[in-house]
N, C-alpha and C positions, 0 to 999 in steps of 0.2 A: 494397650500394645501387649503383644505377647512376651512372657517372661523368657529370657534365654535360659538354655542349658548350658552352664559355662563351668569352667574350673574356676575355684575360690582363690588361686594362687595369685599372680601379679596383676598390674592393671594390663588393660587390652591394648595391644599393637592394633589391630583390627576389631572394630565391636560393629556387628551388623544385627539390626533392630528392624523387626515387623517389614522385612523386603520383600514387597511385591513385584513380580515382572510379567510382562505380556509379549507375545508375538502377535501381532494384530488382533483378533479376537479371541486368541487362546491365552487363557489365564495360567501362567506356568508355576510361578512362585506363590505360597500363600501365608506370608507372613514369617519368613526365615529368620532365625535370631541366634547368634552364636558370637562367641569371642575367640580370638586367636591371640596368645601372649607373646611378647618379644621372645627370639630364641626358640619358640616351639616348632614342632613337627605335628600338624594336625590334618586328618583326613576326614573326608567327606565319603561315606560308605552309602551305597544303595542299589537298587535294582535299576536296570535301564529304564529311563523315562521318569526316575525320582526328582529329577531337577538339579544335578549335580553339576554337570556343565554349565548351564544357565545360572547357575551361583556365581560362578567363576566369572561369566560373561557380564552378570550384573554388576558384579564388583568394579570391572574394568570399564562399566559404561558402554558397552557395546551391544546391548539389546535395545530394541526399539522403545519400549517405554518401562520404566521401573518407579517404583515408589518406595518410601520409607526410609532408613537410614543407613548409611555406611560410613562410619567414621574412620579413618587411618590418621595415627597419633594425634588424634583428637580433631582433625579437620574433617568436617562434612563434605562428602563427595558425590553423594547421590544426584546433585544438580550439575556437576561439572563435566567437561567434555573428556572423552577418553584420553585425549594426548596430556591434559591437565593432570588427570589421575596418574597417569604414568610417569609425569615428571615428579610428582610428590615421592616416588620412590617404589611404586608397584609394578611388577612385570609379570606377564601371562604366557605362558608355554602351551598353546594349544594342542589338542590332539592331532590335529591334521599335521602340525610341525612348521609348515609353511616355508620350508626351504626353498630358495631360488635356484632352479635347475641350471639357469645359466651362468651362475657365479659359482667360483671355486670355495672351498671351505674358508680359508682365510679372508676371502671378500664377503662372505655371508657374516662371518664374525664380527667383521667391522662395521657392517650396514647400520645396526641399530645406534642412534646417537647416546652418547653418555647425558644422564640426566642429574646424576648426583655423583660427588666424590665417593671412592670406597669400592668401587668394582674391580673386578679381577683382571689382571693384565692378560693378553692373549698367552704369554709363557705360563702363566698361573691355570689358564685354562687348557694348556696342553698337559700340564702336570696333571689335572685331573682326567682329561681323556686324550692318552697317547695315540689311541688310533687317529685322532683327528690331526695330529702332528704329522704323522706318516703320510695322511692323505691330504695335506694341506692345499696342494695344487690340482686336486681332483675337483670336477664338477659336482654338483648336488645331485644329479642324475646317475652318478657313478658309485653312491655311497649306498650300503646296505641300510636297511630299515634301522638298525643299532646304529649305526654311526650317523645316520639322519637325527635320531633321537638325541644323541650325544651333542651333535652340533645345534639343536634346537634349545638344548638346555643352555649349552655354553654360550650362545649368541645373547641371552639374556644376563649374563652374569658379567660383562662387560659395563653396563648400563648404569651401575651403581644402586640398583634396587636392592631393597632389604627384604621386601615380602616378595615371594615367589609363587606364582599360582601355577601349579603343574597338571596339567590334565592327562589323566591315563598314562604316565610315562613309560609303563611297562606293557602296555598293550601290544600283543603279536611279537614280542620278541622273544629269543632264545634264552634258557635259564641263565646262560653264564653272563649274558648282557644285563638280564634282569639284576643278577647279583652285583654287577658293576654299577648299575642306576643305584641300587641300595647303598653301597658304599660311598657313592658319591653325595647322596642326600646326607649320609652321616659326617661327610666332610664338611658340606655346607652348613650344616648346623654347628659344627665345631668353630667356624669362621664366623659364626654370628647371625647367618642368614634364618629368617623366618619362612616357614613353609607351610602353604595349604595345598594339600595333595587331595584330587580325587583319583579314586581306585576302585576297581571291580576286584582287583585279587587281594582280599583282605588280609591274607596269609602273608604275602609282600609287605603291605601295610603295617602288620604286627612287627615286622622287624625293623620300621623306621620310625613309628609315630609315638607321639607322646599320648595323645587323645585322639578318639575316633567320634565323629559325629554321625549318626543314621538319618538317612532322609527317605520319605514316602510321600509320593503324590505332592511334591513341591512344599513340603514342611520337614523340619527337624523333629524326630521323633524321640531320641535318646542320645547320649552321650555316655561313652564308655573310655574310662583311663585303660590306657595300655596293660597296665599292671592288673587290672580287673578283667582282661580278655578271656582267660581261660575259664574262669568262673561264669561269664556271659557267653560262652559259646554257644550253647543251644538256642537263646534268645537271637544271637545274632545270626546263625542257621536260618531261624524262622524269618527273621527280617530280609535276609538277603536269598532265601529261597535255594540255598545249597544244600 
């Protein structure tokens, strides 16, 4: 089994070991191993096709085939169905956002069931995203891209999940909205949430994350602490091709 590149700090909330994943005959993940500690914000960085989104989907159990180990709070989940994984307290915000266009903002927020205690109330979500309160009676189709992203994140905060998987939350958004998403991630961390973030924009990731795992060809190839980012910038540019 591959040795994980990990922080030696506290015990892992999420421990991924030798994770393999396939879509049909295509072998996408090749022994991914990493850890996320309680209260951390951790990013998966890498070029397009590196396997970052597949890693999130594999943690949630929504890939056709996966092998290895994914332990959450010590519970092995790799043989669980996705709905059982969600009930443990893991929530996924996909890049596509999945907003129901026929429902208004408040109906979208209320749609996911609570899986555990400790979720945010609708009022608390509106405090994080005042735009949503102003647009609470607007249909999903009437929202801007930034408002849809706020709604997609807000929707999973009601559920009681403590580990949030966010896939490209800043993709295609205006700088002012990106800054708002960054402030939201800091606020969620302060409330005790743990976040695993897939990001192409490593400059944004550097403003919110504690650590960064770099992926290439379906593998974790490096781990860089955010405090070491400047010193490793040349290496990171080489990894990401920027």
